[in-house]
C-alpha positions in Angstrom: 0.0 0.0 0.0 2.8 2.4 0.9 4.5 1.6 -2.4 1.4 2.4 -4.4 1.1 5.8 -2.6 4.7 6.5 -3.3 4.2 5.7 -7.0 1.1 7.9 -7.2 2.9 10.8 -5.6 5.9 10.3 -7.9 3.6 10.3 -10.9 2.1 13.6 -9.9 5.5 15.2 -9.3 6.7 13.8 -12.6 3.8 15.3 -14.5 4.2 18.7 -12.8 8.0 18.7 -13.7 7.4 17.9 -17.3 4.5 20.2 -17.8 6.1 23.2 -16.1 9.4 22.5 -17.7 8.1 22.2 -21.3 5.7 25.1 -20.6 8.6 27.3 -19.4 10.7 26.4 -22.4 7.8 27.3 -24.8 7.2 30.5 -23.0 10.8 31.5 -23.3 10.7 30.7 -27.0 7.6 32.7 -27.9 7.5 35.5 -25.3 8.4 39.0 -26.5 11.6 40.7 -25.2 11.2 43.3 -22.4 14.3 45.2 -21.4 12.8 46.1 -18.0 9.5 47.1 -16.4 10.7 50.7 -16.2 11.8 50.9 -19.9 9.5 51.8 -22.8 10.9 51.4 -26.3 10.0 53.8 -29.1 9.6 52.9 -32.8 12.9 53.2 -34.6 13.3 56.5 -36.5 16.6 56.6 -38.3 17.9 58.3 -41.4 20.9 56.3 -42.7 21.9 59.1 -45.1 23.2 61.2 -42.2 22.9 58.6 -39.4 20.4 60.7 -37.5 17.5 59.9 -35.2 15.0 62.5 -33.8 12.5 62.4 -31.0 10.2 65.0 -29.3 10.4 65.1 -25.5 9.0 67.7 -23.1 8.5 70.3 -25.9 12.1 69.8 -27.0 13.4 68.1 -30.1 16.3 65.8 -29.5 18.4 64.8 -32.5 21.3 62.4 -32.4 23.8 61.9 -35.1 25.7 58.6 -35.0 23.1 56.9 -32.8 19.4 56.4 -32.4 16.7 57.1 -29.8 16.0 53.8 -28.1 13.3 54.6 -25.6 12.4 56.1 -22.2 13.7 54.9 -18.9 11.7 55.7 -15.8 13.6 56.4 -12.6 12.7 55.3 -9.0 11.9 58.9 -8.2 9.5 59.2 -11.2 11.9 61.0 -13.5 12.1 60.0 -17.2 15.3 59.8 -19.2 15.5 59.6 -22.9 17.8 56.6 -23.8 20.1 57.1 -26.7 22.1 54.2 -28.0 25.3 55.2 -29.8 26.2 53.6 -33.1 29.5 55.3 -33.3 32.1 56.1 -30.6 31.4 59.9 -30.8 27.8 60.6 -31.4 26.6 64.2 -31.6 23.5 65.3 -29.8 21.4 68.4 -30.5 18.5 69.6 -28.3 16.2 72.3 -29.5 13.5 73.6 -27.1 10.3 75.4 -27.6 9.8 76.0 -23.9 12.1 76.0 -20.9 12.6 72.4 -19.7 15.0 70.0 -18.1 15.9 67.0 -20.2 17.6 63.9 -18.9 19.6 61.8 -21.4 21.1 58.4 -21.0 23.7 57.8 -23.7 24.5 54.1 -23.7 27.0 52.0 -25.7 29.9 54.5 -25.4 33.1 54.8 -23.4 32.0 57.5 -21.0 35.6 58.7 -20.3 36.6 58.8 -23.9 33.4 60.6 -24.9 33.7 63.3 -22.2 37.3 64.0 -23.0 36.2 64.5 -26.7 33.7 67.2 -25.8 35.1 70.8 -25.7 33.4 73.9 -24.3 30.5 72.0 -22.7 29.3 72.6 -19.2 26.4 70.2 -19.1 26.3 68.1 -15.9 27.3 64.5 -16.7 27.4 61.3 -14.6 28.9 57.9 -15.4 26.1 55.4 -14.8 27.7 52.2 -15.9 30.8 51.1 -17.7 29.2 52.2 -21.0 26.5 54.6 -20.1 26.6 58.4 -19.4 23.8 60.5 -18.0 23.4 64.1 -19.1 21.2 66.8 -17.6 20.3 69.5 -20.1 18.5 72.7 -19.2 16.7 73.8 -22.4 15.7 77.4 -23.0 12.9 78.5 -25.3 13.9 78.7 -29.0 17.5 77.9 -28.1 19.6 74.9 -29.4 22.2 73.1 -27.3 24.7 71.0 -29.2 26.9 68.4 -27.6 29.5 67.7 -30.3 32.6 65.6 -29.6 35.8 66.5 -31.4 37.2 63.8 -33.8 40.8 62.9 -33.0 43.1 64.3 -35.7 45.0 62.1 -38.1 48.3 63.1 -36.5 47.2 62.2 -33.0 45.9 58.7 -33.6 48.4 56.9 -35.7 48.9 53.6 -33.8 47.1 55.0 -30.7 43.5 54.0 -31.3 42.5 50.4 -31.9 39.3 48.5 -32.5 38.2 44.9 -32.2 36.7 42.6 -34.8 34.8 39.4 -34.0 31.9 37.4 -35.2 29.7 34.3 -34.7 29.7 34.3 -30.9 26.1 32.9 -31.0 25.7 30.1 -28.3 29.3 30.0 -27.2 28.6 31.8 -24.0 31.8 30.9 -22.1 34.2 31.8 -24.9 32.3 35.0 -25.6 32.5 36.0 -21.9 36.3 35.5 -22.0 36.6 37.6 -25.1 34.6 40.5 -23.5 36.9 40.4 -20.5 40.0 40.4 -22.7 38.9 43.2 -25.0 38.0 45.5 -22.1 41.6 45.2 -21.1 42.7 46.3 -24.6 40.7 49.6 -24.2 39.5 49.8 -27.8 37.6 52.8 -29.2 35.0 50.5 -30.5 34.2 46.8 -31.1 32.7 45.2 -34.2 30.5 42.2 -33.9 29.6 41.2 -37.5 26.7 38.9 -37.0 25.2 35.7 -35.5 24.9 37.3 -32.1 22.4 34.6 -31.1 21.5 31.1 -32.3 17.8 31.4 -33.3 16.5 34.9 -32.6 14.7 33.9 -29.4 14.1 36.5 -26.7 15.9 34.6 -24.0 19.0 34.3 -26.3 19.0 38.0 -27.0 18.6 38.6 -23.2 21.8 36.7 -22.5 23.7 38.4 -25.3 22.5 41.8 -24.1 23.5 41.0 -20.5 27.0 40.0 -21.7 27.6 43.0 -24.0 26.4 45.4 -21.3 29.9 44.7 -19.7 31.7 46.1 -22.8 33.3 49.3 -21.7 33.1 51.0 -25.1 31.0 51.2 -28.3 29.8 47.9 -29.7 28.9 48.2 -33.4 26.8 45.2 -34.6 25.3 43.9 -37.8 22.8 41.1 -38.4 23.6 37.5 -39.1 21.3 34.8 -40.5 20.8 33.2 -37.1 19.8 36.6 -35.6 16.7 37.0 -37.8 15.0 33.7 -37.2 11.5 33.9 -35.7 10.9 37.4 -34.5 14.7 38.0 -34.1 14.8 41.0 -36.4 12.3 43.0 -34.4 14.1 42.2 -31.2 17.4 43.3 -32.7 15.9 46.5 -34.0 14.6 47.4 -30.6 17.9 46.7 -28.9 20.5 47.7 -31.5 18.8 49.8 -34.0 19.1 50.1 -37.8 20.1 47.2 -40.0 22.5 49.4 -42.0 24.4 52.6 -41.0 27.9 54.2 -41.1 30.2 56.4 -39.2 33.6 58.1 -39.4 36.4 57.9 -36.9 39.3 60.3 -37.8 39.9 59.7 -41.6 38.5 56.2 -41.5 34.9 55.4 -42.7 33.0 52.3 -41.5 29.8 51.1 -43.3 27.6 48.3 -41.8 25.3 46.3 -44.1 22.6 43.6 -43.5 23.3 40.5 -45.5 21.5 38.2 -43.1 18.9 36.8 -45.7 21.8 35.6 -47.9 22.0 32.1 -46.4 18.4 31.1 -47.2 17.3 33.6 -49.9 18.6 34.4 -53.4 19.4 38.1 -52.6 21.6 38.8 -49.7 21.6 42.6 -49.6 18.5 44.6 -50.6 18.4 47.0 -53.5 17.6 49.8 -51.0 20.8 49.1 -49.2 22.9 49.0 -52.4 21.4 52.4 -53.4 22.3 53.8 -50.0 25.7 52.2 -49.9 26.8 53.7 -53.2 25.9 57.2 -52.0 27.6 56.5 -48.7 30.8 55.3 -50.4 30.9 58.3 -52.7 30.8 60.7 -49.8 33.6 58.7 -48.1 36.1 59.0 -50.9 39.5 60.1 -49.7 39.1 58.2 -46.4 40.1 54.7 -45.6 36.9 52.7 -46.1 35.9 49.6 -44.2 32.7 47.6 -45.0 31.2 45.3 -42.4 28.6 42.6 -43.1 28.0 39.0 -42.1 27.9 36.7 -45.2 30.9 36.8 -47.6 30.2 37.3 -51.3 32.3 34.2 -52.0 33.3 31.2 -49.9 37.1 31.1 -50.2 37.4 27.5 -49.0 38.0 24.8 -51.6 35.8 21.7 -52.1 32.6 23.3 -50.9 29.3 22.1 -52.4 26.3 24.1 -53.6 24.1 25.5 -50.9 20.7 23.7 -51.0 19.1 26.1 -48.4 17.6 28.6 -50.9 14.4 26.5 -50.9 14.3 26.8 -47.1 11.9 29.8 -47.0 9.3 28.2 -49.3 9.7 24.8 -47.6 9.0 26.2 -44.2 5.9 28.1 -45.4 4.5 24.8 -46.9 5.1 23.1 -43.6 8.1 20.9 -44.5 9.9 20.9 -41.2 12.8 18.9 -42.6 14.2 22.2 -44.0 14.4 23.8 -40.5 16.1 20.6 -39.3 18.6 20.8 -42.2 19.3 24.5 -41.6 20.1 23.7 -38.0 22.3 20.7 -38.8 25.7 22.2 -39.1 27.2 18.9 -39.8 25.4 18.8 -43.2 25.8 22.5 -43.9 29.4 23.2 -42.8 30.9 22.2 -46.2 28.2 24.0 -48.2 29.0 27.2 -50.1 28.7 30.0 -47.5 28.8 32.9 -49.9 26.0 34.8 -51.6 23.4 32.5 -53.3 23.4 34.5 -56.5 26.9 34.6 -58.2 25.8 37.8 -60.1 25.2 39.6 -56.8 28.6 38.5 -55.5 30.2 40.0 -58.6 28.1 43.2 -58.2 29.2 43.5 -54.6 32.9 43.0 -55.2 32.9 45.4 -58.2 31.3 48.0 -55.9 34.0 47.5 -53.3 36.7 47.9 -55.9 35.1 50.8 -57.7 35.0 52.9 -54.5 38.4 51.8 -53.3 37.3 50.0 -50.1 40.3 49.0 -48.1 38.9 46.0 -46.2 35.6 44.1 -45.9 35.1 42.4 -42.5 32.9 39.3 -42.6 32.1 36.2 -40.6 29.5 33.4 -41.1 32.2 30.7 -41.6 33.4 29.6 -38.2 37.1 30.1 -38.9 39.7 32.7 -39.9 40.1 33.2 -43.6 41.5 35.9 -45.8 41.6 36.7 -49.5 42.1 39.7 -51.8 40.0 40.5 -54.9 40.7 43.4 -57.2 42.7 45.3 -54.6 40.2 44.8 -51.8 41.1 42.7 -48.7 38.3 40.4 -47.4 38.8 39.2 -43.8 36.5 36.4 -42.4 36.6 36.2 -38.6 34.0 33.8 -37.2 35.6 32.4 -34.1 33.9 34.2 -31.2 32.2 31.2 -29.6 30.1 29.2 -32.0 30.9 25.5 -32.7 34.2 24.8 -34.5 33.8 22.1 -37.2 35.6 23.8 -40.1 39.1 22.4 -40.7 41.9 24.3 -38.9 39.5 26.6 -37.2 40.0 28.1 -33.7 38.4 30.6 -31.3 39.7 34.1 -31.9 39.2 37.8 -32.3 41.2 40.5 -34.1 42.7 43.7 -33.1 43.2 46.4 -35.7 44.7 49.9 -35.4 43.2 53.1 -36.8 45.3 54.3 -39.8 47.5 51.2 -39.7 45.8 49.1 -42.4 48.6 46.6 -42.7 48.4 45.5 -39.0 45.7 43.1 -37.7 46.6 41.0 -34.7 44.8 37.7 -34.2 44.2 36.7 -30.6 43.6 33.0 -30.2 41.7 31.5 -27.3 41.7 27.9 -26.0 40.0 25.7 -28.6 39.2 22.0 -28.8 41.8 19.8 -30.5 41.5 19.9 -34.3 40.1 16.4 -34.9 36.4 15.4 -35.5 35.9 13.3 -32.4 37.0 16.0 -30.0 35.2 18.7 -31.9 31.9 16.9 -32.1 32.2 16.2 -28.4 32.9 19.9 -27.8 29.9 20.9 -30.0 27.5 18.6 -28.0 28.8 20.1 -24.8 28.5 23.6 -26.2 24.8 23.0 -27.1 24.1 21.4 -23.8 25.5 24.4 -21.9 23.7 26.8 -24.1 20.4 25.0 -23.6 20.9 25.3 -19.8 22.0 29.0 -20.0 19.0 29.9 -22.0 16.4 27.8 -20.1 17.8 26.9 -16.7 14.5 26.4 -14.9 13.0 24.4 -17.8 16.1 22.2 -18.2 16.2 21.4 -14.4 12.5 20.5 -14.3 12.7 18.3 -17.5 15.8 16.5 -16.1 14.0 16.0 -12.8 11.0 14.6 -14.7 13.2 12.1 -16.6 14.9 11.0 -13.4 11.6 10.4 -11.8 10.5 8.5 -14.9 13.5 6.2 -14.6 12.8 5.7 -10.9 9.2 4.7 -11.7 10.3 2.3 -14.4 12.7 0.6 -12.0 9.9 0.4 -9.3 7.5 -1.0 -11.9 10.0 -3.7 -13.0 10.7 -4.6 -9.4 7.0 -5.0 -8.6 6.3 -7.1 -11.7 9.4 -9.3 -11.1 9.4 -9.1 -7.3 9.5 -12.9 -6.7 12.3 -13.8 -9.1 14.2 -10.7 -8.0 13.8 -11.6 -4.3 14.9 -15.2 -5.1 17.9 -13.9 -7.0 18.8 -11.6 -4.2 18.5 -14.5 -1.6 20.7 -16.7 -3.9 23.4 -14.0 -4.2 23.2 -13.4 -0.4 23.6 -17.1 0.3 26.5 -17.3 -2.1 28.1 -14.4 -0.3 27.6 -15.9 3.1 29.0 -19.3 2.0 32.0 -17.6 0.4 32.8 -15.8 3.6 32.4 -18.9 5.7 34.6 -21.0 3.3 37.2 -18.3 3.2 37.5 -18.3 7.0 37.7 -22.1 7.1 40.5 -22.2 4.5 42.6 -19.2 5.5 41.8 -19.1 9.2 43.2 -22.6 9.7 46.5 -21.7 7.9 47.1 -18.7 10.1 46.8 -21.0 13.2 49.3 -23.4 11.8 
């Protein structure tokens, strides 16, 4: 009777664990992202032609160049701050008032010390809120404009002095990416480029983990979209957190243009016509500067022996309910040797001709989980995809790059501990990586599901025991008798010898 009660109680706990665990997992997958209860996002308003974003607050018009208005943060004392996220290390802010008012601004994603030092002739109260956030209090007068304009370092001052970091494909490699963040903070770069695949499948809980990690970056993080980032509702979450899909900025006499090629893994066109139109105008204006273009998917896959990419049918297949396509897209073992460049060879030629025509110095890419480099028509293409995602490409390793402003010939590769370069070790590391990622993204769900399966195994053992109780008891008695006889016989044989 006691055993039956125990079984019934265990079944109830088992069901609760599995239902709550699976329910929590589904909720984490489909729920929308919320930064905090005290934050209200605003729809993105961004003009890529001059990298500007405008918002009306308290009868004042706030315009930021080199950033965008992200939302409104409510303070504990009831105050409201307009949150501006920088896209460049030195964003310019202009506040024009129609009536007298006090405006609080939170500028995030900057190096506060570097930003303040770059501002001349400004007496606005400023407070360093976090390692990458600065609060400004601005007293606006009627019909007057206040402009906070950092001074760009001169070419003579920054040769070899300022550096930036390039990395990509951090995705679900949380431990490695955390190590990289710690290391690059020690390098004190003016900005960091993460060129795509920030998360694995665009889910809110994955973006939450990424956002928590990069909140520790003590300088400007400039991002672009990867094909994994836009899965599900990933694009809308990215836009809310990190702004426009394409933009550009200058630092001294160097120009950096960021593009969205994320559809290029599963669709025929990687970069939209709208972007190409903008890019050509942007590159024309940047002539005379050193130009760097950043996007996720390379126009060509420089590896030899790759096969044609069969994923272009993915979008239509998913719409028609053929789930095998999603499984195939997720199966990196099948896709790792596929062509990872643009799906349309004509678009690849168009892109590379555009880079050459406007004298682009370097194109930074990722998408392939390795370090690769090639030159085409005078343009250098650097692929850096080693910031944490699984390593199955031959001779790949975890890494990031350090480059110096105005020193185009120098790029230092910093290698991190990586699994041994053989398939057995790397597949084992990949399984471990996915298991850790699953727990990091859904700790409660994973613990509950594991507990449910442990209880299920316990029930199976009890059920087998009850069904086979008599033979099991007989076997146990037989083993016990053998043990007793063996001990007795041992004493008889060896006990007599010791007496003699």
